[in-house]
C-alpha positions as a printed Julia matrix, in Angstrom:
105×3 Matrix{Float64}:
   4.66  -12.47  24.75
   5.08  -13.7   21.19
   5.82  -10.27  19.16
   5.98   -6.67  20.3
   5.28   -3.93  17.72
   6.29   -0.05  18.17
   4.16    1.88  15.51
   5.17    5.32  17.03
   3.24    8.03  18.86
   3.65    6.18  22.04
   1.47    2.99  20.57
   2.96   -0.45  21.04
   1.04   -3.67  20.24
   1.86   -6.9   22.12
   0.77  -10.3   20.58
   0.16  -13.3   22.4
  -1.22  -16.34  20.77
  -4.55  -15.3   18.78
  -4.85  -11.83  20.58
  -3.32   -8.66  21.11
  -3.31   -5.47  23.04
  -2.56   -1.97  22.22
  -0.43   -0.28  25.07
   0.48    3.47  25.52
   3.96    3.92  26.74
   3.24    7.52  27.81
   0.68    6.68  30.39
   1.84    3.23  30.71
  -1.11    1.17  30.58
  -3.09   -1.04  28.01
  -5.57    1.2   26.3
  -7.14   -1.69  24.22
  -7.82   -5.13  24.29
  -7.21   -8.06  24.32
  -8.61   -8.43  21.23
  -8.53  -11.45  18.63
  -5.85  -10.62  15.78
  -8.54  -11.43  13.18
 -10.69   -8.53  14.54
  -8.05   -5.94  14.13
  -5.36   -7.02  11.58
  -6.99   -7.98   8.43
  -5.22  -10.83   6.49
  -2.61  -11.5    9.3
  -2.7   -15.0   10.57
  -5.53  -15.28  13.17
  -3.73  -17.92  15.31
  -0.57  -15.63  15.99
   2.55  -14.09  14.95
   6.15  -15.15  15.76
   7.77  -11.51  15.12
   6.57   -8.06  13.94
   8.74   -5.26  12.43
   7.53   -1.84  11.84
   9.9    -1.1    8.85
   9.2     2.53   7.68
   5.83    3.64   9.44
   3.84    2.41   6.13
   4.74   -1.21   6.16
   4.74   -3.69   9.0
   6.34   -7.21   8.4
   4.7    -9.99  10.22
   6.8   -13.52  10.47
   5.3   -17.08  11.38
   7.11  -20.37  10.86
   8.62  -20.22   7.46
   6.55  -17.15   6.08
   6.26  -13.52   6.37
   3.52  -10.86   5.56
   4.05   -7.25   4.35
   1.09   -5.26   5.99
   0.19   -1.98   4.79
  -0.7     0.26   8.06
  -2.47    2.79   6.15
  -4.81    0.76   4.37
  -5.02   -1.84   7.07
  -4.43   -4.9    5.02
  -1.83   -7.51   3.82
  -0.21   -6.86   0.39
  -1.02   -8.96  -2.7
   1.0   -12.2   -3.24
   1.73  -12.72   0.51
   2.52  -14.87   2.42
   5.91  -15.4    1.16
   8.74  -17.46   2.24
  11.33  -15.91   4.79
  14.31  -17.31   2.79
  13.27  -15.84  -0.35
  12.25  -12.37   0.81
  15.0   -11.95   3.59
  18.31  -13.3    2.25
  20.66  -14.61   5.03
  18.28  -14.83   7.66
  17.31  -18.16   9.11
  14.44  -19.59   7.0
  12.08  -20.02   9.87
  10.89  -19.49  13.5
  12.22  -16.13  14.12
  11.72  -15.01  17.87
  12.19  -11.27  17.27
  12.9    -8.41  14.76
  13.57   -4.7   15.13
  14.96   -1.84  12.93
  17.86    0.06  14.08
  17.93    3.62  13.32
């Protein structure tokens, strides 16, 4: 797996290469996919992601190489002006190739 993204309500997305699956934690099984990233995540890199982070239920951050995207989960699209450099938007983080990300409550 390249990235895992918990969006709440027992839904987790697992990304590998240019594909993803939707997994239901309650039923403990894949409920959708594999599907191509470009078909289900508008504006996200179609070749894959390095890490993904559910920030607040509204915004998802995707990381790849030296860049990141802010994805609006409600409107199903990447915000204007993205991608941006990790080093510019996330001060103090390594500037490239993040392997994982999570938000601690």
